[in-house]
Structure formats: structure tokens, C-alpha cells
C-alpha positions as CSV (number, residue, x, y, z in Angstrom):
1,M,0.0,0.0,0.0
2,I,1.1,3.5,-0.7
3,H,0.1,6.2,1.8
4,I,-0.3,9.8,0.6
5,T,-0.3,12.5,3.3
6,L,-2.3,15.7,2.3
7,P,-1.7,19.3,3.6
8,D,-4.4,19.0,6.2
9,G,-2.7,15.9,7.7
10,S,-5.2,13.4,6.4
11,K,-4.0,10.3,4.6
12,R,-5.1,8.3,1.6
13,E,-4.2,4.8,0.7
14,F,-3.6,3.3,-2.8
15,S,-2.8,-0.3,-3.8
16,G,-0.1,0.7,-6.1
17,P,1.6,3.6,-7.9
18,V,-0.7,6.6,-8.3
19,T,-0.6,9.8,-10.3
20,V,-1.1,13.2,-8.9
21,A,-4.2,13.5,-11.1
22,E,-5.7,10.3,-9.6
23,V,-5.2,11.5,-6.1
24,A,-6.9,14.8,-7.0
25,A,-9.8,12.9,-8.5
26,S,-10.1,10.7,-5.4
27,I,-10.6,13.9,-3.4
28,G,-13.2,15.5,-5.6
29,A,-14.1,16.2,-9.2
30,G,-13.7,20.0,-8.7
31,L,-10.2,19.5,-7.5
32,A,-9.4,17.1,-10.3
33,K,-10.5,19.7,-12.9
34,A,-8.6,22.6,-11.2
35,A,-5.3,20.6,-10.7
36,L,-2.4,22.0,-12.7
37,G,0.3,20.0,-10.9
38,G,1.4,18.8,-7.6
39,K,4.1,19.1,-4.9
40,V,5.4,15.7,-3.9
41,D,7.6,15.9,-0.8
42,G,8.0,19.6,-1.8
43,K,9.0,19.0,-5.4
44,L,6.8,20.5,-8.1
45,V,5.7,17.9,-10.7
46,D,3.1,17.3,-13.4
47,T,-0.3,15.9,-12.7
48,S,0.8,12.7,-14.7
49,Y,3.7,12.2,-12.2
50,A,3.4,8.7,-10.7
51,I,4.0,8.4,-6.9
52,G,5.4,5.0,-6.1
53,T,6.2,5.3,-2.3
54,D,4.7,7.0,0.7
55,A,4.8,10.7,0.3
56,T,3.4,14.1,1.2
57,L,1.3,15.7,-1.6
58,S,-0.3,19.1,-2.1
59,I,-2.4,19.6,-5.3
60,V,-1.3,22.8,-7.1
61,T,-4.1,25.0,-8.7
62,A,-4.2,28.4,-10.3
63,K,-4.7,29.9,-6.8
64,D,-1.2,28.9,-5.8
65,A,2.0,30.8,-6.6
66,A,3.4,27.5,-8.0
67,G,0.3,27.2,-10.2
68,L,0.9,30.6,-11.7
69,E,4.5,29.7,-12.5
70,L,3.2,26.5,-14.2
71,I,0.7,28.7,-16.3
72,R,3.5,31.1,-17.3
73,H,5.9,28.3,-18.1
74,S,3.4,26.4,-20.2
75,T,2.3,29.6,-22.0
76,A,5.8,30.2,-23.1
77,H,5.7,26.8,-24.8
78,L,2.3,27.6,-26.3
79,L,3.9,30.8,-27.8
80,A,6.6,28.6,-29.3
81,Y,3.9,26.2,-30.6
82,A,2.0,29.1,-32.3
83,V,5.2,30.5,-33.8
84,K,6.1,27.1,-35.4
85,E,2.6,26.7,-36.7
86,L,2.7,30.2,-38.4
87,F,6.4,30.3,-39.3
88,P,7.6,26.7,-39.8
89,D,11.2,27.9,-40.7
90,A,11.7,29.7,-37.3
91,Q,14.0,28.0,-34.9
92,V,13.1,27.9,-31.1
93,T,15.8,28.5,-28.5
94,I,14.9,29.2,-24.8
95,G,11.7,30.4,-23.2
96,P,11.9,31.0,-19.4
97,V,9.4,32.4,-16.8
98,I,10.2,36.0,-15.7
99,E,8.5,38.3,-13.3
100,N,4.8,38.7,-14.3
101,G,5.2,36.6,-17.4
102,F,7.6,34.9,-19.8
103,F,9.6,35.3,-23.0
104,Y,10.8,33.0,-25.8
105,D,13.7,33.7,-28.2
106,F,13.5,32.7,-31.9
107,S,15.8,32.6,-34.9
108,Y,14.0,33.7,-38.1
109,K,14.9,35.0,-41.5
110,R,13.2,38.4,-41.0
111,P,12.1,40.6,-38.2
112,F,8.8,39.9,-36.7
113,T,6.3,42.7,-37.0
114,P,3.5,44.0,-34.6
115,E,1.1,42.4,-37.0
116,D,2.9,39.1,-36.6
117,L,2.6,39.4,-32.9
118,T,-1.2,39.8,-33.2
119,A,-1.4,36.8,-35.4
120,I,0.7,34.8,-33.0
121,E,-1.4,35.7,-30.0
122,R,-4.6,34.8,-32.0
123,K,-3.0,31.4,-33.0
124,M,-2.1,30.8,-29.3
125,A,-5.8,31.3,-28.4
126,N,-6.9,28.8,-31.0
127,L,-4.4,26.2,-29.8
128,A,-5.5,26.7,-26.2
129,D,-9.2,26.2,-27.3
130,K,-8.2,22.8,-28.7
131,D,-7.4,21.7,-25.1
132,E,-4.6,19.4,-26.3
133,P,-2.9,17.2,-23.7
134,V,0.6,18.1,-22.7
135,T,2.6,14.9,-22.5
136,R,6.2,14.1,-21.4
137,R,8.7,11.6,-22.6
138,V,12.4,10.9,-21.9
139,L,15.2,10.3,-24.4
140,P,18.9,9.6,-24.1
141,R,21.0,12.8,-24.7
142,D,22.5,11.7,-28.0
143,E,19.2,10.5,-29.3
144,A,17.6,13.7,-28.4
145,V,20.4,15.7,-30.2
146,D,19.8,13.7,-33.4
147,Y,16.0,14.1,-33.0
148,F,16.2,17.9,-32.9
149,K,18.7,18.1,-35.7
150,S,16.3,16.1,-37.8
151,L,13.7,18.8,-37.1
152,G,16.2,21.5,-38.1
153,E,16.2,22.8,-34.5
154,H,19.9,23.4,-34.3
155,Y,19.8,25.6,-31.2
156,K,17.9,23.0,-29.3
157,A,20.5,20.4,-30.4
158,E,23.3,22.6,-29.2
159,I,21.6,23.1,-25.8
160,I,21.2,19.3,-25.4
161,G,24.8,18.7,-26.6
162,S,26.0,20.8,-23.6
163,I,24.4,18.3,-21.2
164,P,26.8,15.7,-19.8
165,A,27.0,12.5,-21.9
166,G,24.9,9.6,-20.8
167,E,22.2,11.7,-19.2
168,D,18.5,11.5,-20.3
169,V,16.5,14.6,-21.2
170,S,12.8,15.2,-21.0
171,L,10.6,16.4,-23.9
172,Y,7.1,17.8,-23.7
173,R,4.6,17.5,-26.6
174,E,1.4,19.4,-27.2
175,G,-0.3,18.7,-30.6
176,R,2.3,18.8,-33.3
177,F,4.9,20.7,-31.2
178,E,7.6,19.1,-29.1
179,D,10.1,21.0,-27.0
180,L,13.1,20.3,-24.7
181,C,12.1,21.0,-21.1
182,R,12.6,19.9,-17.6
183,G,9.0,20.7,-16.9
184,P,6.6,20.5,-15.2
185,H,3.7,21.7,-17.3
186,V,0.0,22.1,-17.0
187,P,-1.9,19.0,-18.1
188,S,-3.4,20.5,-21.3
189,T,-3.4,23.7,-23.3
190,G,-7.0,24.4,-22.3
191,K,-5.7,25.5,-18.8
192,L,-4.0,28.5,-20.6
193,K,-6.7,31.2,-21.1
194,H,-5.5,34.6,-19.8
195,F,-2.5,35.8,-21.6
196,K,-1.2,38.6,-23.8
197,L,1.9,39.2,-25.9
198,M,3.6,42.4,-24.9
199,K,6.5,43.3,-27.1
200,L,9.4,42.4,-29.4
201,A,13.1,42.8,-28.6
202,G,16.5,41.6,-29.6
203,A,18.7,39.2,-27.6
204,Y,22.0,37.6,-28.4
205,W,22.1,33.8,-28.4
206,R,23.4,32.8,-25.0
207,G,23.8,36.4,-24.1
208,D,27.0,36.8,-26.1
209,H,27.3,39.7,-28.5
210,K,29.5,37.6,-30.8
211,N,26.6,35.3,-31.5
212,E,23.5,35.8,-33.6
213,M,20.9,38.3,-32.7
214,L,17.7,36.5,-31.9
215,Q,14.1,37.9,-31.7
216,R,12.6,37.8,-28.2
217,I,8.8,37.9,-27.7
218,Y,7.7,38.9,-24.3
219,G,4.3,37.9,-22.8
220,T,2.3,38.0,-19.6
221,A,0.0,35.3,-18.3
222,W,-2.3,35.2,-15.3
223,A,-4.7,32.8,-13.5
224,T,-7.9,34.8,-14.1
225,K,-9.1,37.4,-16.6
226,D,-9.4,40.0,-13.8
227,E,-5.8,39.5,-12.8
228,L,-4.7,40.0,-16.4
229,Q,-6.7,43.1,-16.8
230,Q,-5.4,44.5,-13.5
231,H,-1.9,43.9,-14.7
232,L,-2.5,45.5,-18.1
233,T,-4.1,48.6,-16.4
234,M,-1.0,48.8,-14.1
235,L,1.2,48.7,-17.1
236,E,-0.8,51.5,-18.8
237,E,-0.4,53.6,-15.6
238,A,3.3,52.7,-15.4
239,E,3.8,53.9,-19.0
240,K,2.2,57.3,-18.1
241,R,4.5,57.5,-15.2
242,D,7.7,56.4,-17.1
243,H,10.5,58.6,-15.7
244,R,12.1,58.7,-19.2
245,K,9.0,60.2,-20.8
246,L,8.4,62.6,-18.0
247,G,12.1,63.5,-17.9
248,R,11.7,64.8,-21.5
249,E,8.3,66.4,-21.1
250,L,9.3,68.2,-17.8
251,D,12.8,69.1,-19.2
252,L,14.6,67.4,-16.2
253,F,17.4,65.4,-17.9
254,H,18.5,63.4,-20.9
255,I,20.6,60.4,-21.8
256,D,23.0,60.8,-24.7
257,D,24.8,58.1,-26.9
258,H,28.0,60.0,-26.4
259,A,27.9,59.0,-22.7
260,P,25.9,55.7,-22.4
261,G,24.6,55.1,-18.9
262,L,25.4,58.6,-17.7
263,V,23.0,61.4,-17.0
264,F,22.8,65.0,-18.4
265,W,20.9,66.9,-15.8
266,H,19.0,70.0,-17.0
267,P,18.4,73.0,-14.7
268,K,15.0,71.8,-13.5
269,G,16.3,68.2,-12.9
270,W,19.4,69.4,-11.1
271,T,17.1,71.5,-8.8
272,V,15.3,68.3,-7.9
273,W,18.7,66.6,-7.3
274,Q,19.9,69.4,-5.1
275,G,16.6,69.1,-3.1
276,V,17.3,65.5,-2.4
277,E,20.9,65.9,-1.7
278,Q,20.4,68.9,0.6
279,Y,17.7,67.1,2.5
280,M,20.0,64.1,3.0
281,R,22.8,66.4,4.0
282,Q,20.6,67.7,6.8
283,V,19.9,64.1,7.8
284,Y,23.6,63.6,8.1
285,R,24.0,66.7,10.3
286,D,21.0,65.8,12.5
287,N,22.2,62.2,13.2
288,G,25.8,62.4,14.0
289,Y,27.4,61.8,10.6
290,L,30.6,63.5,9.5
291,E,30.5,64.3,5.8
292,V,33.7,63.2,3.9
293,K,34.9,63.0,0.3
294,A,37.2,60.3,-1.0
295,P,38.9,60.1,-4.4
296,Q,37.1,58.4,-7.3
297,L,40.3,56.8,-8.6
298,L,42.1,54.3,-6.4
299,D,45.1,51.9,-7.0
300,K,44.3,48.3,-8.0
301,S,46.2,47.0,-5.0
302,L,43.6,48.5,-2.7
303,W,40.8,46.6,-4.5
304,E,42.8,43.5,-4.3
305,K,43.2,43.7,-0.6
306,T,39.4,44.3,-0.2
307,G,38.5,41.4,-2.4
308,H,36.6,43.5,-5.0
309,W,39.2,42.9,-7.6
310,D,38.6,39.1,-7.6
311,K,34.9,39.3,-7.2
312,Y,33.9,42.4,-9.0
313,R,36.6,43.1,-11.6
314,E,34.3,42.7,-14.7
315,N,32.1,45.6,-13.4
316,M,34.9,48.0,-12.8
317,F,36.3,50.7,-15.1
318,T,40.0,50.7,-15.1
319,T,42.8,53.0,-16.4
320,E,46.7,53.1,-16.3
321,S,49.2,55.8,-15.5
322,E,53.0,55.5,-15.2
323,K,52.7,51.7,-15.2
324,R,50.2,51.7,-12.3
325,E,46.7,50.3,-12.7
326,Y,43.8,52.2,-11.2
327,A,40.0,51.6,-11.0
328,L,37.2,54.1,-10.8
329,K,35.5,53.3,-7.5
330,P,32.3,51.2,-7.8
331,M,31.6,51.8,-4.1
332,N,32.8,54.1,-1.4
333,C,33.7,51.8,1.5
334,P,37.6,51.4,1.0
335,G,38.0,55.2,0.8
336,H,36.2,55.6,4.1
337,I,38.4,53.0,5.8
338,L,41.5,54.9,4.6
339,I,40.1,58.1,6.2
340,F,39.3,56.2,9.4
341,K,42.9,55.0,9.6
342,Q,44.3,58.6,9.7
343,G,45.3,59.1,13.2
344,I,44.8,57.0,16.3
345,K,41.1,56.2,17.1
346,S,39.9,55.3,20.6
347,Y,36.9,53.4,21.7
348,R,35.6,56.7,22.9
349,D,35.5,57.9,19.3
350,L,33.0,55.0,18.4
351,P,30.5,54.9,16.9
352,L,32.1,57.0,14.2
353,R,29.7,57.8,11.4
354,Y,31.0,58.9,8.0
355,G,28.7,60.0,5.2
356,E,29.5,60.8,1.5
357,F,27.7,61.8,-1.6
358,G,30.1,59.5,-3.4
359,Q,30.2,59.3,-7.1
360,C,30.6,55.7,-8.3
361,H,31.0,53.9,-11.7
362,R,30.0,50.4,-12.6
363,N,30.5,48.9,-16.0
364,E,26.9,47.7,-16.6
365,A,26.0,46.0,-19.8
366,T,24.5,48.3,-22.4
367,G,21.4,46.1,-22.6
368,G,20.7,46.5,-18.9
369,L,20.8,50.3,-18.8
370,H,17.4,51.9,-18.1
371,G,16.9,55.7,-18.1
372,I,18.3,57.0,-14.8
373,M,17.2,53.9,-12.9
374,R,20.1,51.7,-14.0
375,V,23.2,53.7,-15.0
376,R,27.0,53.4,-15.2
377,G,27.7,56.6,-13.2
378,F,25.7,57.3,-10.0
379,T,26.0,59.1,-6.7
380,Q,25.1,57.3,-3.4
381,D,24.1,58.8,-0.1
382,D,26.7,56.4,1.3
383,G,27.5,56.1,4.9
384,H,29.8,53.9,7.0
385,I,29.6,53.4,10.7
386,F,32.7,52.2,12.6
387,C,31.6,50.6,15.9
388,T,32.2,48.0,18.4
389,E,30.3,44.6,18.5
390,D,28.3,45.9,21.4
391,Q,27.1,48.9,19.4
392,I,25.9,47.1,16.4
393,L,22.3,46.5,17.5
394,D,21.7,50.0,18.7
395,E,23.1,51.5,15.4
396,C,21.0,49.1,13.3
397,V,17.8,49.9,15.3
398,N,18.4,53.7,15.1
399,Y,19.2,53.5,11.4
400,T,15.9,51.7,10.6
401,A,14.0,54.4,12.4
402,L,15.8,57.1,10.6
403,L,15.2,55.4,7.3
404,Q,11.5,55.1,7.9
405,K,11.2,58.8,8.6
406,V,13.2,59.8,5.4
407,Y,11.0,57.6,3.3
408,A,7.9,59.0,4.8
409,D,9.1,62.5,4.1
410,F,9.4,61.5,0.4
411,G,5.9,60.0,0.4
412,F,6.7,56.3,1.0
413,K,5.2,54.5,3.9
414,N,4.9,51.0,2.7
415,I,8.3,49.4,3.3
416,I,9.2,45.7,2.8
417,Y,12.1,44.3,4.9
418,K,14.4,41.5,3.8
419,V,17.5,39.9,5.3
420,A,20.0,38.6,2.7
421,T,22.2,35.9,4.3
422,R,25.7,34.5,3.6
423,P,26.5,33.6,-0.1
424,E,28.3,30.5,-1.1
425,K,31.4,32.7,-2.1
426,R,32.3,34.8,0.8
427,I,35.2,35.8,3.1
428,G,35.5,35.4,6.8
429,S,34.7,32.7,9.4
430,D,31.3,31.2,10.0
431,E,31.4,32.4,13.6
432,S,31.6,36.0,12.4
433,W,28.8,35.4,9.9
434,D,26.6,34.0,12.7
435,K,27.1,37.1,14.8
436,A,26.5,39.4,11.8
437,E,23.3,37.6,10.7
438,F,21.9,37.6,14.2
439,A,22.6,41.3,14.5
440,V,20.6,42.3,11.4
441,M,17.7,40.0,12.2
442,E,17.5,41.0,15.9
443,A,17.7,44.7,14.9
444,L,14.6,44.3,12.7
445,R,12.8,42.4,15.5
446,R,13.5,45.2,18.0
447,S,12.3,47.7,15.4
448,G,9.0,45.8,15.2
449,C,9.5,44.9,11.6
450,E,8.4,41.7,10.0
451,F,10.9,40.5,7.5
452,E,11.7,37.8,4.9
453,V,14.9,36.0,4.6
454,S,16.7,35.7,1.2
455,P,19.2,32.8,1.7
456,G,22.5,33.3,0.0
457,D,21.9,36.9,-1.3
458,G,24.2,38.7,1.1
459,A,27.4,40.5,0.0
460,F,30.6,38.6,0.0
461,Y,31.7,40.4,3.1
462,G,28.5,40.4,5.2
463,P,24.7,40.0,5.5
464,K,22.5,42.8,4.7
465,I,19.0,44.2,5.4
466,E,17.3,45.3,2.2
467,Y,14.7,48.0,2.5
468,T,12.2,47.8,-0.4
469,L,9.6,50.6,-1.2
470,K,6.1,49.8,-2.6
471,D,5.0,52.5,-4.8
472,A,1.5,54.0,-5.7
473,I,0.8,51.3,-8.3
474,G,2.1,48.3,-6.3
475,R,5.7,48.1,-7.8
476,Q,8.6,47.4,-5.6
477,W,11.9,49.3,-5.5
478,Q,14.8,48.1,-3.4
479,C,16.6,51.2,-2.2
480,G,18.1,51.3,1.3
481,T,20.6,48.8,2.8
482,M,22.3,48.1,6.0
483,Q,25.3,45.6,5.9
484,V,27.2,44.3,8.8
485,D,30.9,43.7,7.9
486,F,33.4,42.1,10.3
487,F,36.1,41.6,7.6
488,M,36.9,44.8,5.5
489,T,38.6,46.7,8.4
490,E,40.8,43.6,9.0
491,R,41.8,43.4,5.3
492,L,42.8,47.0,5.3
493,D,44.3,46.9,8.8
494,A,42.1,49.4,10.5
495,D,41.9,49.4,14.3
496,Y,41.1,51.4,17.4
497,V,42.5,51.5,20.9
498,G,40.1,49.8,23.3
499,E,39.4,50.4,27.0
500,D,42.1,47.8,27.8
501,S,44.6,49.9,25.8
502,A,44.9,47.0,23.2
503,R,44.3,47.3,19.5
504,H,40.9,46.0,18.3
505,R,39.2,45.7,14.9
506,P,36.1,47.9,14.5
507,V,32.9,46.5,12.9
508,M,32.0,48.4,9.7
509,L,28.3,49.0,9.0
510,H,27.7,49.9,5.3
511,R,24.4,51.9,4.9
512,A,22.5,53.9,2.3
513,I,19.0,55.3,2.7
514,V,18.0,56.4,-0.8
515,G,20.9,54.5,-2.4
516,S,21.7,55.8,-5.9
517,L,20.4,59.4,-6.1
518,E,19.7,59.0,-9.8
519,R,17.6,55.9,-9.3
520,F,15.8,57.3,-6.3
521,I,14.8,60.5,-8.3
522,G,13.6,58.2,-11.1
523,I,11.5,56.4,-8.5
524,L,10.2,59.7,-7.1
525,I,9.2,60.9,-10.6
526,E,7.2,57.7,-11.3
527,E,5.7,57.6,-7.7
528,H,4.3,61.1,-8.1
529,A,3.7,60.8,-11.9
530,G,6.0,63.9,-12.3
531,A,3.9,66.0,-9.9
532,L,6.6,66.2,-7.2
533,P,5.6,67.5,-3.7
534,T,5.9,71.2,-3.4
535,W,9.2,71.1,-1.3
536,L,10.8,69.1,-4.1
537,A,9.2,70.6,-7.2
538,P,11.8,72.4,-9.5
539,V,9.4,75.3,-9.9
540,Q,7.0,75.8,-7.0
541,V,4.9,78.7,-8.3
542,A,4.4,80.5,-11.6
543,V,3.2,84.1,-11.7
544,L,1.1,84.9,-14.8
545,N,-0.2,88.3,-16.0
546,I,-3.3,88.7,-18.0
547,T,-2.2,91.9,-19.8
548,D,0.9,94.1,-19.9
549,S,-0.7,96.5,-17.3
550,Q,0.0,93.9,-14.5
551,A,3.6,93.2,-15.5
552,D,5.3,95.4,-12.9
553,Y,3.1,94.1,-10.1
554,C,3.9,90.4,-11.2
555,R,7.6,91.3,-11.0
556,E,7.1,92.5,-7.5
557,I,5.2,89.4,-6.6
558,A,7.9,87.1,-8.0
559,K,10.7,89.1,-6.3
560,T,8.9,88.9,-2.9
561,L,8.4,85.1,-3.2
562,Q,11.9,84.6,-4.4
563,N,13.2,86.5,-1.4
564,Q,11.3,84.0,0.8
565,G,13.3,81.2,-0.8
566,L,10.7,80.0,-3.2
567,R,11.4,78.8,-6.8
568,V,9.4,81.1,-9.0
569,D,8.7,81.2,-12.7
570,L,7.6,84.6,-14.0
571,D,5.6,84.4,-17.2
572,L,5.0,87.8,-18.8
573,R,4.6,86.6,-22.4
574,N,2.0,88.2,-24.6
575,E,-0.1,85.1,-24.8
576,K,-3.7,84.3,-23.8
577,I,-4.0,83.6,-20.1
578,T,-5.8,80.3,-20.9
579,Y,-2.8,79.2,-23.0
580,K,-0.3,80.1,-20.3
581,I,-2.3,78.4,-17.5
582,R,-2.6,75.2,-19.6
583,E,1.2,75.2,-20.4
584,H,2.2,75.6,-16.8
585,S,-0.4,73.0,-15.6
586,M,1.3,70.5,-18.1
587,Q,4.5,71.1,-16.3
588,K,2.8,69.9,-13.1
589,L,3.5,73.0,-11.0
590,P,2.1,73.0,-7.5
591,Y,0.8,76.6,-7.7
592,I,-0.1,79.1,-10.4
593,L,-0.8,82.7,-9.5
594,V,-3.0,84.7,-12.0
595,V,-3.0,88.4,-11.9
596,G,-5.4,90.7,-13.6
597,D,-6.5,94.3,-12.9
598,K,-8.8,93.3,-10.1
599,E,-6.0,91.4,-8.3
600,K,-3.6,94.3,-8.9
601,A,-5.9,96.8,-7.5
602,A,-6.6,94.7,-4.4
603,G,-2.9,93.8,-3.9
604,A,-3.9,90.2,-4.2
605,V,-3.4,87.0,-6.4
606,A,-5.8,84.4,-7.9
607,V,-4.5,81.1,-6.8
608,R,-4.8,77.8,-8.8
609,A,-3.4,74.6,-7.3
610,R,-2.2,71.5,-9.1
611,G,-5.1,69.4,-10.4
612,N,-7.0,72.4,-11.8
613,L,-8.2,73.4,-8.3
614,D,-9.3,77.1,-8.0
615,L,-8.4,78.3,-4.5
616,G,-9.8,81.8,-5.1
617,V,-8.3,85.2,-4.6
618,M,-6.1,85.8,-1.5
619,S,-3.5,88.3,-0.3
620,L,0.1,87.6,-1.2
621,E,0.9,87.2,2.5
622,A,-1.9,84.5,2.9
623,F,-0.5,82.7,-0.1
624,A,3.0,82.8,1.2
625,Q,1.8,81.3,4.5
626,K,-0.1,78.6,2.6
627,I,2.8,77.5,0.5
628,S,5.2,77.7,3.4
629,A,2.9,75.3,5.4
630,D,2.7,73.1,2.4
631,I,6.5,72.9,2.1
632,A,7.0,72.4,5.9
633,S,4.6,69.4,5.9
634,K,6.7,67.7,3.2
């Protein structure tokens, strides 16, 4: 007898091997119909998988995260099936699941068109309606290579050829299409109902630019029609908020091919930058940080000592002078250690907090660059805290509280906390890693924060807390970090004199709140759809005259507000007032002041707020108080 234990603890007995589908059917017809796969002793399998020994089993449906992964994986194969039906000469390569969907890469004699994409999606729907069973078979590696070569699928043959000799490979068939895949898959194409093809892109075979450029088709797939529609609506909203689009429309910045991955800040964009930087500089001052500045170019030997040269070399820009090799810094920590080492430090000096708006460079692949969100040159609000072991917890707890206040001031209150633990490739002893991992987890517990653990995702020198923002349309952005590092100060021979008059190694806490200022400003633009809060807006108020007779009065208004520290745009152009109001409204200004003869005679202004709100006529003093309160409230 075979005993199957279900998630609720109940058991079912079967006289011999039994499939996942048969177990589901024994529970009920509804579950049998909904089953997409199963988890046998925690392993995700097809519904056709035969269980031959006692095991635990949970039936996977579309309501489960694993079920959604099965749907997306199987929809990628459905895409390949449809392409082969419409374009028999196309060769299929790989088609993995990605966040919110999937893609599949194809080799074809001509570029696919948007019209092709529509036809492929229609064919996918037709194939899904056929509800063809998805079946699995296993072939020896060499036989599978010959099989795909006979089909003209040379990319698949190459993939299989890279598998060790003597191993078997699994193939999945639906209708006339058969593909190499480890699986698992949904039981039939009829389970795939809610999908949409999104876009076309290029991709090099095996990610190597020396290889052929393939055509990548992206798609999204969901368990229900409502979930698909919600996702598409979110994408439409995200497109409206795209920081690259808004950066052009609001004249904030641009990216130029003469400097790929680097940002050209325009006056308005640089004003936003300065607003973020000066705010963070005040945070430094108010919380015991000493601002420093380290060089951007450092000798190769320093990066070898820290371990970055071995583990990060391919991402570093290097240069040579007088037979010495240098690297542009990809991070700021080694420079801060060198500053710490100047002069003798006592335990009474600790914790010692350094902060820097440090400009860093990383050699990101061109294909991975994205507006100002992912760049090659960026500035971090980087800080490093040198402390004793006994001070780690207090510093981490205080830092989390500080970070929460900063994010709230920028309009973010939904924070997700994750702890990334020791990676496989790391430096230092397990004992030190145990202490560091306990410190970051205990700090979050004491801060009252629930957190997830990401095993193996820590830096090579220490575990970290990742602080992730959730924006207005549900997207997540990982920004802040706190890393506990027992090793870097030892590698660079930094120490302090303890209470016992002996030399001790300080612990180094690496921390950043907004992280890359470029990326954070991109997030802010998208979070607020370009309508930045008044305290950050590059232009806070525009003063508009109706006719030339109010020009001098408008100049007085602008001068008065500017003297109060406000950023003012004075618009005295000989244009219709409706045109000027509309133009400034499109620039998402917080306030527009309109002045006609009545306002001039009364020594007042007509106030319009963002969102086409008419706040009526008020004195300039009353308006100044209103905007000051708005700015102070963040």
C-alpha cells in the first residue's frame, strides 16, 4: 500500500503507484478539474507524475504561486507552438518564466512585426481552445540531439549537446509541437486562457554579443481574466509615469549616446537633485554623521586587498598611468576606511559615522541600462559606521527608524524588509557570519519589523538588510541597505584602541538610505507621476499676468516670493491667459498665480493649485503662508 499525506494531515491509501491527477480525482471532481500540478515531498511535478512510495502531496491549482508559475511556463511553450505553426522555418531556442510573465527567443529570416505578434497571439488562443494534452517523454541525450537536428532545430540540439554524456533529457509535446524542457507543465493547453503578448526585442544567443541576434517575444499570463486586466491597467499607468518620458516632457534630464549610462541633468532636474541631496545632508547633520569626500580613482592594490578585484573586476572601469593600474570606484567603503585610519582612534570615538555623496561607476552591460534607474555613473548617499560589536544592534535599530522617517518625508510609507544571508562565495569565518546575521535580524525584531529571509543573497563580506519601497501602483523598489561587515577593516588593517589599551578591529556598517540618487529620483518621478511634492518641485509657483498692465506688479510678486526662498517662474509673455495656464499646468507646477486688474488693485493674487483646483483670490501674504505650510509638511 502507498500512503499519501495531504496538507491537512489526512492520509489516503492506494494499492499501487498513483498519479497526482488520480489523487486529486479521489478527493473530488472539482479539484481534479482545477489541478495544474502537484508538490510531492516539496517537489513541483506534473499531474501525470506517478507516486510509487509513501509521500506528502499538495495539489497545485491556479490559486497557488506555483500554479501561476506553471501557467506562465506552459504559456511560453504555447507561444513557441504558435510561432512554429505560423512560421515553420523559425527555430526555437529558450523560453523561461520571468516576473509577471515569460519570453521566448527565436531565430528567423526576417524581423517579426507587430502584425505578426497579433497573429501569433490569435493562434495561441486557437491552440488553447483545442485543449490538447501536454505529455512528457524521456530520451537519451545523444538520441535527443539527433532528433532535434532532424527537425532543423539546431539551437535545441546545441543546448542538449552541452548536457553531460549519458544523461537523459525530457521532452514535452502538445499537438504537433515538441520541446526540450525539464518541466513540469499544465496537463493540457485548455488551462491557458488569460495571456497577452507584450513586445518584441532583440537578444544575443546565450547572451554573447558575438553570437546571432535572436528575436525575443515577451508575454504575460495570469490565472484569471481580472488579474490579467489589472496587470495591463497597471502597465498603462506605469507607462504614463515612465520617468524617461516625464524627464523629457518636464525638461529634467536626458541620456546621450556620447555617454551611455550617464545622465545629463538640465536646470530643473538638477534642482530636484539638489533638493534630495540637501535634505539628505541635513539628515547627516542631525544624526551624527561627519561628511567626507574620498577620491574616485584608487590603485588596483587596494581593490585586491578588499576582495573586490577578484569578485567584481568585470564591473569596474580601469585605467593606467605611469605603469600603475587604477580603478574608478564602484563603491565608497575602501575610501572611508582609509580616512578612518588617519590618526589613532579610541573606543571613545566610536561609533564614528561617515557620510559621503560618493560618485561611483560600474560597467553595466548596455542592454541592462534603463533611463536614470540603471546607469553606469551614479551618486550614493553612502555612509559607513565604525563601531564595536556591542554597538551594532543600537546602530541598526536607530538606522531603521531614521530610514522610515526619510521615506515618509518623500511620500513612501509601505516598506518591505528582507534579510540577505551568507552567499556561497564569501570571506570570513562562519562564527563572524553567525554574529552578523543575528545582529541584522535582531535589529529588525527590536524595530518591530516583520521580514523575509533571502538565503545566499548577502554581499561577499557580510549579510544585509534590504529596505524595499512599494509605490503607488504596487511596484517594488529596493533602495536602502544596512550591511554588517566584520572583515573589511581587517583586510585594510584598520583598528582602534580599546578600554584595555589594546588594538581592536572595528565592525563596519555599510548603509545607504536612498541609495543611488539617480535611481531614487527616477522612483520619485514615477511615484508622483511627475507631480513632485511642493518642497521638491523644481518650480514651486508660476506668476502669470493677463495683460501688460500687470507686468510690474507680477515682477514685485515674483521678487517677494523669491526673497522668501521659493522657486518662481515669472511668465509675462504676450499670450492668452488660458494658454499660459494650460502650459504651466502641463508642467505639473504646485501653484499658479494669475494676476489681472482686479487682483492688482486689491494687492492680491488668484491662486490655482495643481489638479486644476481654483483656490480663489487671496492676499500675497496669505498665499505665502499657505505655500510655506505646504513645504514644511513635506
